[in-house]
C-alpha positions in Angstrom: 1.3 19.2 -13.6 -0.8 16.1 -13.1 -1.1 14.5 -9.6 -4.4 12.6 -10.2 -3.0 9.1 -10.2 -0.1 6.8 -11.0 -2.4 5.4 -13.6 -1.8 8.6 -15.6 2.0 8.0 -15.7 4.0 6.9 -18.7 5.8 3.7 -19.2 9.3 2.8 -17.9 11.8 2.8 -20.8 12.9 -0.7 -19.7 9.4 -2.0 -20.2 9.1 -0.6 -23.7 12.5 -2.0 -24.7 11.5 -5.4 -23.3 8.3 -5.4 -25.5 10.3 -4.5 -28.5 12.7 -7.4 -27.8 9.8 -9.8 -27.4 8.7 -9.0 -30.9 11.7 -10.7 -32.5 9.9 -13.6 -33.9 7.3 -16.3 -33.1 6.9 -17.6 -29.6 4.8 -20.4 -28.2 1.4 -19.1 -27.1 -0.7 -19.1 -24.0 2.2 -18.9 -21.6 4.1 -21.9 -22.8 7.0 -19.8 -23.8 10.5 -19.8 -22.2 10.2 -16.1 -21.1 7.0 -16.8 -19.1 8.7 -19.7 -17.4 11.7 -17.5 -16.5 9.4 -14.9 -14.9 7.6 -17.5 -12.9 11.0 -18.8 -11.6 12.1 -15.2 -10.9 9.0 -14.7 -8.8 9.8 -17.9 -6.8 13.2 -16.5 -6.1 11.8 -13.1 -5.2 9.3 -14.6 -2.7 11.8 -17.2 -1.5 9.4 -20.1 -2.0 7.7 -22.0 -4.7 4.7 -19.9 -5.9 2.1 -20.4 -8.5 2.0 -17.2 -10.7 -0.7 -16.3 -13.2 -0.3 -13.2 -15.3 -3.2 -10.9 -16.3 -3.4 -7.4 -17.7 -5.4 -5.5 -15.0 -5.5 -5.1 -11.3 -9.2 -5.9 -11.2 -8.7 -9.2 -12.9 -5.9 -10.1 -10.5 -8.0 -9.2 -7.5 -11.2 -10.9 -8.5 -9.7 -14.1 -9.9 -7.6 -14.4 -6.8 -10.6 -13.9 -4.6 -12.6 -16.5 -6.6 -10.2 -19.1 -5.1 -11.0 -18.0 -1.6 -14.7 -17.3 -1.4 -17.6 -19.5 -2.7 -20.8 -18.0 -4.0 -22.2 -18.0 -0.5 -19.1 -16.5 1.1 -18.4 -13.2 2.8 -15.2 -11.2 2.0 -14.2 -8.7 4.7 -12.4 -5.5 3.5 -11.9 -1.8 4.3 -14.8 0.4 3.3 -12.4 2.3 0.9 -10.9 -0.8 -0.6 -10.6 -0.9 -4.4 -12.7 -4.1 -4.6 -15.5 -2.3 -2.8 -15.6 1.0 -4.6 -13.9 0.7 -8.0 -14.4 -2.8 -9.5 -18.0 -2.5 -10.6 -19.2 -5.6 -8.6 -16.5 -7.8 -10.2 -15.8 -9.7 -6.9 -19.4 -10.9 -6.7 -19.5 -11.7 -10.4 -16.3 -13.8 -10.4 -17.1 -15.6 -7.2 -20.6 -16.3 -8.3 -22.2 -14.1 -5.7 -19.9 -13.7 -2.7 -20.7 -10.6 -0.6 -18.4 -7.8 0.5 -18.6 -6.8 4.2 -16.9 -3.4 4.4 -15.4 -2.1 7.6 -14.1 1.2 8.8 -10.4 1.5 9.9 -8.2 4.4 10.7 -5.9 5.5 7.9 -7.2 2.8 5.6 -6.1 -0.1 7.7 -8.0 -3.0 9.4 -6.9 -4.5 12.6 -6.8 -8.0 14.0 -8.8 -6.9 17.1 -11.8 -5.6 15.1 -11.8 -8.7 12.9 -11.7 -10.9 16.0 -14.9 -9.3 17.3 -16.7 -10.2 14.1 -15.6 -13.8 13.6 -17.0 -16.3 13.4 -20.1 -14.4 12.4 -22.8 -16.8 11.3 -20.4 -19.7 10.8 -22.3 -22.9 10.1 -25.8 -21.2 10.1 -27.4 -22.1 6.8 -29.4 -18.9 6.7 -26.3 -16.7 6.7 -23.6 -16.1 4.1 -20.4 -17.7 5.4 -17.2 -15.9 6.3 -14.6 -16.8 3.7 -11.8 -14.3 3.2 -10.2 -11.0 4.3 -8.9 -8.7 1.6 -6.3 -6.1 2.5 -4.7 -3.4 0.4 -1.0 -3.0 0.5 -0.3 -0.1 0.3 -3.8 1.0 1.4 -6.1 3.4 -0.3 -5.0 6.0 2.2 -1.3 5.6 1.3 -0.4 3.8 4.5 1.2 0.3 4.9 0.6 -2.8 6.9 3.8 -3.9 8.7 4.6 -7.7 8.7 3.4 -8.0 12.3 0.0 -6.4 11.4 -0.5 -8.8 8.6 0.5 -11.8 10.7 -2.0 -10.8 13.5 -4.8 -10.5 11.0 -3.9 -13.8 9.3 -3.8 -15.5 12.6 -7.4 -14.5 13.4 -8.5 -15.3 9.8 -6.9 -18.8 9.8 -8.2 -19.6 13.3 -11.7 -19.2 11.9 -11.1 -20.9 8.5 -10.8 -17.8 6.4 -8.1 -17.1 3.9 -6.2 -13.8 3.4 -5.9 -11.9 0.1 -3.8 -8.8 -0.5 -4.5 -6.3 -3.2 -0.9 -5.3 -4.1 -1.5 -2.8 -6.8 1.1 -0.7 -4.9 2.9 -3.6 -3.3 6.2 -2.2 -4.6 5.7 1.1 -2.8 5.0 -0.7 0.4 8.1 -2.9 0.2 10.2 0.2 -0.6 8.8 2.1 2.4 8.9 -0.7 4.9 12.3 -2.2 3.9 10.8 -5.7 4.4 11.2 -8.5 2.0 8.3 -9.6 -0.3 8.3 -12.9 1.7 7.9 -11.1 5.0 5.0 -9.1 3.6 3.2 -12.1 2.1 3.4 -15.9 2.9 5.6 -15.6 6.0 2.9 -13.3 7.5 0.1 -15.7 6.5 -1.1 -14.2 3.2 -2.6 -16.8 0.9 -3.0 -14.9 -2.4 -1.4 -11.7 -3.5 -2.2 -9.5 -6.5 1.3 -8.3 -7.4 0.9 -5.1 -9.3 3.1 -3.5 -12.0 0.7 -1.3 -14.0 0.8 1.6 -11.5 4.6 1.4 -11.3 5.9 1.7 -14.9 4.3 -1.2 -16.8 1.9 -0.8 -19.7 -0.4 -3.4 -18.4 0.9 -6.3 -16.3 -0.1 -7.9 -13.0 0.5 -11.3 -11.4 -1.7 -13.4 -9.2 0.6 -15.0 -6.7 -0.7 -18.1 -4.9 1.4 -19.6 -2.1 -0.4 -22.9 -2.0 -0.2 -25.1 -5.1 -3.4 -27.0 -4.2 -5.3 -23.8 -3.8 -4.1 -22.6 -7.2 -5.3 -25.8 -9.0 -8.4 -24.3 -10.6 -7.0 -20.8 -11.3 -5.8 -21.6 -14.9 -9.4 -22.6 -15.7 -10.8 -19.6 -14.0 -8.5 -17.2 -15.8 -9.4 -18.8 -19.2 -13.1 -18.8 -18.5 -12.9 -15.2 -17.4 -11.3 -14.1 -20.6 -8.0 -13.2 -19.1 -5.6 -15.8 -20.7 -3.5 -14.0 -23.2 -2.7 -15.9 -26.4 0.5 -13.8 -26.8 1.4 -14.1 -23.1 4.9 -12.8 -23.9 3.3 -9.3 -24.0 2.8 -9.6 -20.2 5.9 -11.7 -19.5 8.2 -9.3 -21.2 7.0 -6.4 -19.0 7.3 -8.4 -15.8 10.7 -9.8 -16.7 12.0 -6.2 -17.2 10.2 -5.1 -14.0 12.0 -7.8 -11.9 15.4 -7.5 -13.5 18.1 -5.8 -11.4 15.5 -4.5 -8.9 13.8 -2.1 -11.3 10.5 -2.5 -9.6 11.9 -1.2 -6.3 13.9 1.6 -7.9 10.7 2.9 -9.6 8.7 2.6 -6.4 11.4 4.4 -4.3 11.4 7.3 -6.8 7.7 7.7 -6.5 7.8 7.4 -2.7 10.6 9.9 -2.4 8.7 12.6 -4.2 5.6 11.9 -2.0 7.8 12.5 1.0 9.2 15.7 -0.4 5.6 16.9 -1.2 4.3 16.0 2.3 7.3 17.6 4.0 6.9 20.8 2.0 3.1 21.1 2.5 3.0 20.2 6.2 4.8 23.4 7.3 2.4 25.7 5.5 -0.2 27.4 7.7 -3.8 26.2 7.0 -2.6 22.9 5.5 -3.4 19.6 7.2 -2.1 16.2 6.2 -4.9 13.6 6.7 -2.9 10.4 6.8 0.7 9.3 7.4 2.6 9.4 4.1 4.1 5.9 3.7 3.9 5.2 0.0 3.2 7.5 -3.0 -0.1 9.1 -2.0 -0.5 12.4 -0.1 -4.0 13.4 1.3 -4.1 17.0 2.3 -6.9 19.3 3.5 -6.8 22.8 2.1 -9.0 25.9 2.2 -11.5 26.0 -0.7 -9.9 29.2 -2.0 -6.5 27.4 -2.3 -8.0 24.5 -4.1 -9.6 26.8 -6.7 -6.5 28.7 -7.2 -4.4 25.6 -7.8 -6.9 24.3 -10.4 -6.7 27.7 -12.1 -2.9 27.4 -12.1 -3.2 24.2 -14.1 -2.6 21.6 -11.4 -4.6 18.4 -11.7 -5.7 16.2 -8.8 -8.8 14.6 -7.3 -10.8 15.9 -4.4 -11.2 13.0 -1.9 -13.4 11.2 -1.4 -15.8 13.3 -3.7 -16.1 16.6 -5.4 -17.6 18.3 -2.4 -14.5 17.6 -0.2 -11.7 20.1 0.7 -9.3 17.2 1.0 -7.3 16.5 -2.2 -5.4 13.4 -3.1 -1.9 13.9 -4.7 -0.2 10.8 -6.2 3.4 10.8 -7.3 4.4 8.3 -9.9 7.8 6.9 -10.8 8.2 9.5 -13.5 6.8 12.5 -11.6 8.9 15.6 -12.1 10.7 17.2 -9.1 10.0 20.6 -10.7 6.2 19.9 -10.6 6.4 18.9 -6.9 8.4 22.1 -6.1 5.9 24.2 -8.1 2.9 22.7 -6.2 4.5 23.3 -2.8 5.3 26.9 -3.8 1.8 27.5 -5.2 0.1 26.2 -2.0 2.4 28.5 0.0 1.6 31.5 -2.1 -2.2 31.0 -2.2 -2.4 30.1 1.5 -0.7 33.3 2.4 -3.4 35.5 0.7 
């Protein structure tokens, strides 16, 4: 009964079948194969515009290679204090940009606002003694399980572009955000002013597959070299392309995300009515943050449930993540266990 992360989930059967089919003989290497070209075209259709798509195996690679296009070594990247690039990527943004700094900001329920960014910019612009504002990085869905609406993104992008900054979106759970908001991928990206998007699949049924989506061909000109120099150009690119082709075919990516989101909603609804239980954030994707009495947390662990205390081991808030293959029986069992232990 594991609610630690969607990283602990299995693989969608369609992904495994696609990998097996991709092993039917030799293919041209380094992304020059027909399957990779098909996926690139599919992404153009999905986003309703010509995009430059570069496939990598990890979300960290997608984020930091994308950011390397937007921030020079002397640049500043603004992000939420809980952003994955700030807490969970081992300094990779600074490494891949050659030294760019992260400026972390607080924001309610994991979100930044255009108003708070407008108060900061332009901070030090043109002063040779200061690192220079370069980019804003947003998580969609956020680390708190909430989502930016298209209007939110557009307002932030307007502020950013007015001051010469670019906008990056960490879309490790982009599918969950699209499923919740009912907006199109275009409305949540380039139409709202996003310049680079990390389009995630690994948390949503893939074995290891992410795409860096760049909406400006000129901006993407150096990314092929950056990916190769960074060690993320697969010789057998079909390993990634096969997963992504299956992911995009017949809306599989959204079906998987909707399944995960639906179980998160069921979990939140069931827990919210139990006395002594407090939901810490709106539940808009597939993460539920809930504050519980210490006695209940200990009892749940003893029952065999697995989850993380958030943000650290001293907290009485726990994070519960539902993946595409989470079991309804486990969700029901967790709700019942919390109800039982909270009543003691």
